[in-house]
VEXKE-149070 format. One line per field, with one value per residue (C-alpha): residue in one letter; x, y, z. Coordinates in nm, 3 decimals, padded with zeros to 5 digits. Layout:
REM VEXKE-149070
type = [A ...];
xx = [X ...];
yy = [Y ...];
zz = [Z ...];
REM end
This chain:
REM VEXKE-149070
type = [X X X X X X X X X X X X X X X X X X X X X X X X X X X X X X X X X X X X X X X X X X X X X X X X X X X X X X X X X X X X X X X X X X X X X X X X X X X X X X X X X X X X X X X X X X X X X X X X X X X X X X X X X X X X X X X X X X X X X X X X X X X X X X X X X X X X X X X X X X X X X X X X X X X X X X X X X X X X X X X X X X X X X X X X X X X X X X X X X X X X X X X X X X X X X X X X X X X X X X X X X X X X X X X X X X X X X X X X X X X X X X X X X X X X X X X X X X X X X X X X X X X X X X X X X X X X X X X X X X X X X X X X X X X X X X X X X X X X X X X X X X X X X X X X X X X X X X X X X X X X X X X X X X X X X X X X X X X X X X X X X X X X X X X X X X X X X X X X X X X X X X X X X X X X X X X X X X X X X X X X X X X X X X X X X X X X X X X X X X X X X X X X X X X X X X X X X X X X X X X X X X X X X X X X X X X X X X X X X X X X X X X X X X X X X X X X X X X X X X X X X X X X X X X X X X X X X X X X X];
xx = [-04.931 -04.975 -05.198 -05.073 -04.726 -04.635 -04.315 -04.145 -03.904 -03.539 -03.359 -03.085 -02.740 -02.380 -02.249 -01.886 -01.915 -02.070 -01.793 -01.530 -01.688 -01.696 -01.330 -01.237 -01.431 -01.271 -00.924 -00.994 -01.117 -00.803 -00.580 -00.770 -00.745 -00.374 -00.307 -00.500 -00.328 00.012 -00.046 -00.162 00.141 00.372 00.232 00.268 00.628 00.702 00.555 00.758 01.082 01.023 00.952 01.267 01.487 01.324 01.390 01.748 01.841 01.679 01.841 02.181 02.152 02.068 02.345 02.599 02.520 02.510 02.836 03.012 02.903 02.997 03.342 03.400 03.338 03.575 03.857 03.807 03.855 04.149 04.333 04.338 04.575 04.404 04.636 04.488 04.175 03.841 03.802 04.143 04.087 03.745 03.882 04.162 03.912 03.698 04.002 04.115 03.765 03.735 04.074 03.970 03.639 03.817 04.032 03.769 03.459 03.614 03.766 03.425 03.263 03.531 03.496 03.118 03.148 02.958 02.802 02.466 02.274 01.947 01.853 01.952 01.727 01.807 02.184 02.140 01.927 02.195 02.464 02.246 02.193 02.570 02.613 02.348 02.498 02.866 02.842 02.651 02.893 03.179 02.993 02.897 03.254 03.393 03.095 03.186 03.546 03.422 03.186 03.465 03.693 03.430 03.368 03.734 03.690 03.430 03.211 03.464 03.259 03.556 03.756 03.457 03.415 03.783 03.754 03.434 03.598 03.895 03.675 03.470 03.780 03.908 03.585 03.576 03.934 03.843 03.529 03.697 03.972 03.944 04.022 03.712 03.485 03.620 03.581 03.217 03.133 03.296 03.120 02.785 02.842 02.920 03.241 03.597 03.793 03.648 03.963 04.019 04.152 03.836 03.619 03.841 03.800 03.426 03.380 03.527 03.218 03.021 03.196 02.899 02.746 03.056 03.060 02.688 02.728 03.006 02.795 02.496 02.703 02.771 02.409 02.267 02.520 02.291 01.968 02.148 02.253 01.894 01.764 01.974 01.854 01.478 01.458 01.082 00.986 00.729 00.984 01.241 00.992 00.912 01.280 01.332 01.038 01.174 01.517 01.361 01.171 01.477 01.712 01.464 01.407 01.781 01.866 01.597 01.714 02.079 01.987 01.792 02.079 02.330 02.108 02.063 02.437 02.493 02.250 02.419 02.763 02.631 02.488 02.816 03.012 02.773 02.831 03.209 03.193 02.991 03.216 03.576 03.687 03.481 03.756 03.966 04.261 04.626 04.870 04.767 04.977 04.822 04.474 04.547 04.666 04.361 04.129 04.300 04.274 03.906 03.843 04.006 03.812 03.485 03.558 03.627 03.307 03.103 03.247 03.179 02.815 02.780 02.938 02.735 02.409 02.483 02.588 02.280 02.061 02.193 02.159 01.794 01.740 01.880 01.675 01.361 01.438 01.531 01.198 01.003 01.210 01.146 00.772 00.741 01.017 01.082 00.740 00.501 00.713 00.931 01.265 01.580 01.593 01.521 01.819 01.707 01.358 01.273 01.300 00.919 00.866 01.148 00.986 00.649 00.812 01.018 00.726 00.484 00.752 00.828 00.475 00.399 00.728 00.703 00.349 00.449 00.752 00.537 00.278 00.540 00.709 00.386 00.273 00.345 00.467 00.430 00.699 01.070 01.057 00.795 00.970 01.300 01.125 00.954 01.282 01.455 01.176 01.166 01.539 01.525 01.233 01.419 01.728 01.522 01.350 01.687 01.803 01.482 01.541 01.906 01.789 01.557 01.841 02.063 01.797 01.700 02.061 02.118 01.800 01.889 02.222 02.038 01.860 02.132 02.497 02.625 02.927 02.831 03.042 02.855 02.525 02.617 02.747 02.422 02.206 02.412 02.374 02.000 01.967 02.147 01.918 01.604 01.721 01.808 01.457 01.288 01.501 01.431 01.056 01.066 01.251 01.001 00.707 00.870 00.936 00.573 00.460 00.673 00.520 00.174 00.248 00.387 00.085 -00.154 00.023 00.031 -00.337 -00.430 -00.236 -00.401 -00.751 -00.694 -00.556];
yy = [02.280 02.631 02.645 02.390 02.362 02.103 02.130 01.803 01.781 01.775 01.446 01.450 01.502 01.507 01.856 01.753 01.464 01.691 01.945 01.670 01.551 01.908 01.959 01.630 01.723 02.068 01.915 01.680 01.974 02.175 01.883 01.829 02.198 02.205 01.895 02.035 02.375 02.213 01.989 02.285 02.494 02.197 02.131 02.499 02.495 02.184 02.350 02.667 02.475 02.258 02.560 02.732 02.428 02.374 02.732 02.731 02.411 02.529 02.872 02.722 02.489 02.771 02.995 02.713 02.629 02.989 03.083 02.769 02.819 03.186 03.131 02.830 03.042 03.311 03.070 02.862 03.172 03.291 02.961 02.998 02.725 02.627 02.326 02.166 01.953 02.089 01.818 01.885 02.260 02.221 01.999 02.249 02.534 02.332 02.249 02.613 02.725 02.451 02.550 02.916 02.827 02.597 02.892 03.166 02.988 02.890 03.239 03.403 03.155 03.228 03.604 03.580 03.371 03.509 03.790 03.865 04.171 04.154 04.517 04.518 04.251 04.324 04.293 03.992 03.821 03.880 03.738 03.435 03.398 03.397 03.135 02.920 02.944 02.888 02.508 02.452 02.671 02.461 02.135 02.232 02.333 01.989 01.813 01.978 01.859 01.502 01.544 01.668 01.385 01.120 01.270 01.216 00.850 00.815 00.503 00.291 00.171 00.023 00.343 00.540 00.295 00.329 00.708 00.688 00.461 00.697 01.001 00.805 00.688 01.046 01.166 00.867 00.944 01.308 01.237 00.967 01.201 01.349 01.696 01.685 01.580 01.853 02.108 02.017 02.027 02.369 02.515 02.385 02.559 02.253 02.395 02.420 02.681 02.823 02.927 02.938 02.581 02.466 02.615 02.460 02.113 02.157 02.271 01.943 01.764 01.916 01.690 01.452 01.605 01.516 01.160 01.125 01.243 00.990 00.702 00.824 00.791 00.428 00.349 00.516 00.358 00.069 00.277 00.522 00.232 00.108 00.453 00.452 00.098 00.148 00.494 00.554 00.813 00.577 00.299 00.548 00.655 00.293 00.205 00.511 00.417 00.064 00.208 00.447 00.167 -00.060 00.215 00.345 00.000 -00.072 00.263 00.222 -00.133 -00.026 00.271 00.056 -00.193 00.085 00.239 -00.095 -00.153 00.189 00.116 -00.215 -00.051 00.227 -00.032 -00.222 00.098 00.174 -00.169 -00.130 00.208 00.054 -00.254 -00.174 -00.526 -00.666 -00.548 -00.840 -00.900 -00.852 -00.579 -00.215 -00.140 -00.427 -00.322 00.038 -00.071 -00.295 -00.015 00.234 -00.004 -00.069 00.305 00.382 00.100 00.224 00.581 00.462 00.256 00.550 00.775 00.508 00.482 00.861 00.898 00.608 00.749 01.094 00.959 00.737 01.031 01.223 00.914 00.892 01.264 01.236 00.922 01.105 01.409 01.195 01.014 01.339 01.472 01.153 01.195 01.565 01.644 01.311 01.147 01.446 01.700 01.465 01.617 01.429 01.610 01.941 02.123 02.032 02.177 02.545 02.774 02.807 02.440 02.448 02.747 02.570 02.261 02.455 02.680 02.393 02.182 02.459 02.469 02.099 01.987 02.236 02.118 01.753 01.806 01.971 01.693 01.418 01.591 01.608 01.252 00.981 00.667 00.333 00.121 00.195 00.142 00.414 00.653 00.614 00.656 00.976 01.118 01.049 01.215 01.526 01.585 01.515 01.748 02.065 01.965 01.884 02.222 02.395 02.171 02.242 02.618 02.567 02.392 02.684 02.932 02.739 02.712 03.079 03.195 02.971 03.096 03.461 03.407 03.306 03.645 03.882 03.846 03.872 03.704 03.393 03.515 03.846 03.659 03.449 03.753 03.943 03.644 03.566 03.926 03.915 03.578 03.709 04.013 03.801 03.547 03.827 03.969 03.628 03.527 03.856 03.815 03.457 03.555 03.835 03.596 03.328 03.574 03.688 03.324 03.250 03.547 03.420 03.071 03.207 03.435 03.143 02.937 03.226 03.306 02.946 02.945 03.271 03.140 02.814 02.972];
zz = [07.070 06.937 06.635 06.383 06.539 06.798 07.002 07.083 07.372 07.267 07.301 07.558 07.402 07.513 07.436 07.492 07.243 06.980 07.024 06.992 06.667 06.533 06.622 06.453 06.140 06.136 06.169 05.878 05.671 05.749 05.655 05.330 05.236 05.323 05.116 04.821 04.835 04.882 04.581 04.371 04.469 04.419 04.071 03.983 04.104 03.894 03.585 03.645 03.706 03.400 03.182 03.306 03.247 02.907 02.800 02.931 02.745 02.422 02.441 02.518 02.219 01.979 02.112 02.103 01.741 01.616 01.786 01.663 01.302 01.296 01.447 01.220 00.912 01.038 01.131 00.815 00.601 00.808 00.760 00.382 00.247 -00.081 -00.109 00.203 00.166 00.285 00.551 00.707 00.701 00.859 01.136 01.199 01.226 01.467 01.682 01.697 01.796 02.061 02.204 02.224 02.389 02.635 02.741 02.738 02.878 03.216 03.243 03.196 03.436 03.695 03.654 03.709 04.026 04.321 04.119 04.282 04.163 04.355 04.290 03.921 03.772 03.407 03.449 03.678 03.413 03.149 03.378 03.434 03.058 03.001 03.272 03.106 02.759 02.846 02.905 02.580 02.383 02.520 02.454 02.099 02.016 02.104 01.948 01.617 01.658 01.701 01.406 01.179 01.293 01.221 00.878 00.797 00.894 00.618 00.618 00.806 01.104 01.290 01.262 01.390 01.678 01.769 01.775 01.982 02.240 02.257 02.327 02.582 02.767 02.791 02.952 03.190 03.296 03.358 03.561 03.770 03.887 04.240 04.100 03.882 04.169 04.394 04.113 04.043 04.414 04.449 04.143 04.268 04.600 04.812 04.954 04.836 04.646 04.325 04.143 03.770 03.762 03.938 03.663 03.394 03.546 03.597 03.236 03.110 03.236 02.947 02.695 02.719 02.405 02.202 02.338 02.274 01.916 01.859 01.991 01.791 01.473 01.571 01.658 01.345 01.105 01.008 00.968 00.738 00.514 00.518 00.416 00.101 00.022 00.063 -00.097 -00.065 00.202 00.357 00.402 00.535 00.800 00.889 00.928 01.147 01.370 01.415 01.497 01.751 01.927 01.942 02.059 02.318 02.465 02.473 02.636 02.905 02.979 03.001 03.219 03.463 03.484 03.550 03.815 03.988 03.979 04.134 04.418 04.494 04.504 04.729 04.967 04.973 05.047 05.332 05.484 05.454 05.633 05.917 05.946 05.847 05.948 05.658 05.423 05.531 05.757 05.692 05.770 05.770 05.462 05.267 05.375 05.271 04.926 04.880 04.986 04.750 04.454 04.527 04.564 04.228 04.059 04.210 04.096 03.741 03.742 03.871 03.602 03.340 03.447 03.443 03.097 02.957 03.093 02.953 02.612 02.583 02.673 02.373 02.152 02.254 02.189 01.837 01.769 01.878 01.663 01.362 01.391 01.395 01.105 00.908 00.963 00.888 00.640 00.466 00.456 00.451 00.258 00.052 00.157 00.247 00.580 00.753 00.598 00.244 00.298 00.299 00.595 00.604 00.683 00.938 01.106 01.124 01.272 01.528 01.626 01.682 01.850 02.101 02.242 02.202 02.358 02.645 02.723 02.698 02.923 03.192 03.177 03.197 03.489 03.693 03.623 03.878 03.701 03.882 03.716 03.693 03.316 03.269 03.508 03.324 02.988 03.103 03.237 02.905 02.709 02.929 02.880 02.508 02.431 02.532 02.333 02.026 02.045 02.030 01.744 01.552 01.579 01.479 01.160 01.090 01.135 00.894 00.622 00.667 00.631 00.329 00.165 00.227 00.051 -00.268 -00.288 -00.170 -00.275 00.082 00.231 00.439 00.730 00.740 00.723 01.025 01.213 01.155 01.243 01.554 01.676 01.603 01.780 02.089 02.095 02.062 02.319 02.562 02.533 02.566 02.863 03.036 02.979 03.107 03.424 03.495 03.451 03.666 03.947 03.931 03.934 04.241 04.423 04.329 04.463 04.787 04.823 04.772 05.036 05.287 05.227 05.294 05.622 05.735 05.658 05.843 06.160];
REM end
């Protein structure tokens, strides 16, 4: 001992074993850090992708509505014919506009194919904005045609159902055709020629909004009759909530059944490909005919599932928006709907909905749901929130334009032209700002991942 200190002899130790334990602990630490950084970067990427998709859908909805209303006013006035009823003239104007859009939209999409402007970010962002808006402009044009047609049917539910089945069958026939599948694959970059006809066929797939609107008119027929019967805003809101719960449960159940049916058919097709003899015996010609008939039936069923899923998605989106409108505008403000309230209240609703819906969509996208029911419900809600944001801003634009006309004796067509130009200018600025921020965010995520790899080397 030296003074108060006493040195004890060190216990014998295995240096190799200690080093092995240190290496194992270091490896665990590296894996934990990698997992944590990967999860953080993955979550950031999900938020960025969700925000981009949310903004694109909302912007496309606003542009589609504004362009459709402006062109409808212009064509409606050009038609003249005071002897023709307003409903017939409105349907004619909608049909002319839809025909023009059907010719122009694929032409613009075809002319912009393969345009890559890596060193001209501003022009590239505007090209991307046009590409985003074209499908919704096309979809909104044909949705207005269906809306005008159903208005001519009046309150006749069976006539509306017949028209809805007719529109649905047209879209199923289009999506089940081999030309449509080849066109969509080519436009998405999966090979094939990308000619003008290809873009025309691919654009037809955006008719889901029109089909969804038609089925929404069928689903909401009974609640609308109940609204007129109950009268009181509180009871209207209660009826709408019940309708939302019933429709949501039904849509989720139908979606899960369709998805399960699709998986079973995919498994059966896989077995047939592995064992061609399972198709049955017989001559080669008979087997070829049987296979062709089965292939056509499977294509029609696949298209039917796709069209049904898309239509029900829009039905759910409208049910969700109608419920929120019933709460805010009908129950709290005492209006019949958003278009009967002032533009101030519509602005408050759209402004709050933009941030609340964007936040909710990002949270739902990052959450891991355990049951298929909850996963399907979250997917429906994420898609609906972006659409409802665009529809909320469209309602604000309509009420703002109508209110401006009461103060200034201006022609409605000029009002819509001015507001459409202003909306395009504002959307261009917002889209450009969003793209700049998203590119900066991507660089940040890549930098975080690279820094982590350098530290752990």
